[in-house]
C-alpha positions as CSV (number, residue, x, y, z in Angstrom):
1,M,7.1,13.6,3.5
2,K,7.9,9.8,3.7
3,A,4.8,9.3,5.3
4,H,2.9,10.8,2.6
5,A,4.6,9.2,-0.3
6,A,4.1,5.8,1.8
7,T,0.3,6.5,2.2
8,K,-0.1,7.4,-1.3
9,L,1.7,4.4,-2.9
10,L,-0.1,1.7,-0.4
11,A,-3.6,3.9,-1.1
12,W,-2.6,2.7,-5.1
13,F,-1.7,-0.7,-4.3
14,R,-5.1,-1.7,-2.5
15,A,-6.8,0.2,-5.5
16,E,-4.9,-2.3,-7.5
17,D,-5.4,-5.2,-5.7
18,A,-9.7,-4.7,-5.1
19,A,-10.0,-3.8,-8.6
20,F,-8.0,-7.1,-9.5
21,A,-11.0,-8.8,-10.9
22,R,-9.9,-10.2,-14.3
23,P,-6.9,-12.9,-15.2
24,Y,-4.5,-10.0,-15.8
25,W,-3.6,-6.6,-14.9
26,S,-4.4,-4.9,-18.5
27,G,-7.4,-7.2,-18.7
28,E,-8.5,-10.8,-20.3
29,A,-5.5,-11.0,-22.4
30,M,-1.8,-11.2,-21.0
31,T,0.2,-7.8,-22.5
32,A,3.6,-6.1,-21.8
33,A,2.8,-4.6,-19.0
34,D,1.6,-7.8,-17.5
35,I,4.7,-9.3,-17.4
36,Y,6.3,-5.4,-15.5
37,F,3.5,-5.3,-13.5
38,P,5.4,-7.4,-10.9
39,A,8.2,-5.5,-10.4
40,M,5.9,-2.7,-9.9
41,V,4.2,-4.8,-7.1
42,R,7.8,-5.7,-5.5
43,W,7.8,-1.4,-5.2
44,G,5.1,-1.8,-2.6
45,R,6.6,-4.9,-0.5
46,W,7.9,-2.1,2.2
47,P,4.7,-0.7,3.3
48,D,1.9,-2.6,6.2
49,P,0.3,-4.6,4.6
50,P,3.1,-5.2,1.4
51,A,1.5,-5.4,-1.8
52,T,3.0,-8.5,-2.5
53,R,1.1,-10.3,-0.1
54,M,-2.9,-8.6,-1.3
55,N,-5.5,-11.0,-1.5
56,N,-5.2,-10.7,-5.5
57,L,-1.8,-9.2,-6.4
58,E,0.0,-12.2,-4.8
59,P,-1.6,-14.8,-6.5
60,F,-1.0,-13.1,-9.6
61,G,2.6,-12.6,-8.9
62,R,3.1,-16.4,-8.4
63,R,1.0,-17.2,-11.9
64,L,3.4,-15.1,-13.8
65,T,6.4,-16.7,-12.2
66,Q,5.1,-20.1,-13.2
67,R,4.6,-19.2,-17.0
68,P,6.9,-21.4,-19.1
69,G,8.9,-19.0,-20.4
70,R,9.7,-17.2,-17.0
71,A,10.4,-21.0,-15.9
72,G,12.8,-21.5,-18.6
73,A,14.4,-18.3,-18.2
74,R,15.0,-19.2,-14.5
75,H,16.5,-22.6,-15.9
76,R,18.7,-21.1,-18.5
77,G,20.1,-19.0,-15.8
78,R,18.8,-15.4,-17.1
79,C,17.0,-14.4,-14.2
80,H,18.6,-13.0,-11.2
81,R,17.0,-15.1,-8.5
82,Q,18.0,-18.3,-10.7
83,S,18.6,-19.7,-7.1
84,R,16.0,-19.8,-5.0
85,P,12.1,-19.3,-5.6
86,P,10.6,-16.3,-5.5
87,T,9.0,-14.8,-2.1
88,D,7.5,-11.9,-2.7
89,L,6.1,-12.0,-5.9
């Protein structure tokens, strides 16, 4: 059952990665969904290849972590990974 679920999850992440030809996951403009999408991508960090290292998903996550609001939250200590930079998005 776990293997079947992992296969389906990896297939979903591969499809999302392949379809990611736009600036944001939700389209041309950023929405709240784009803020939550990296959390979903983190769920896919265990399969091989990890979703966090896919061609289009990895740079998207990196771009979001560099946004001023995210950087400001990290600086103020409101982010759980405040002491080290993200390595899996």
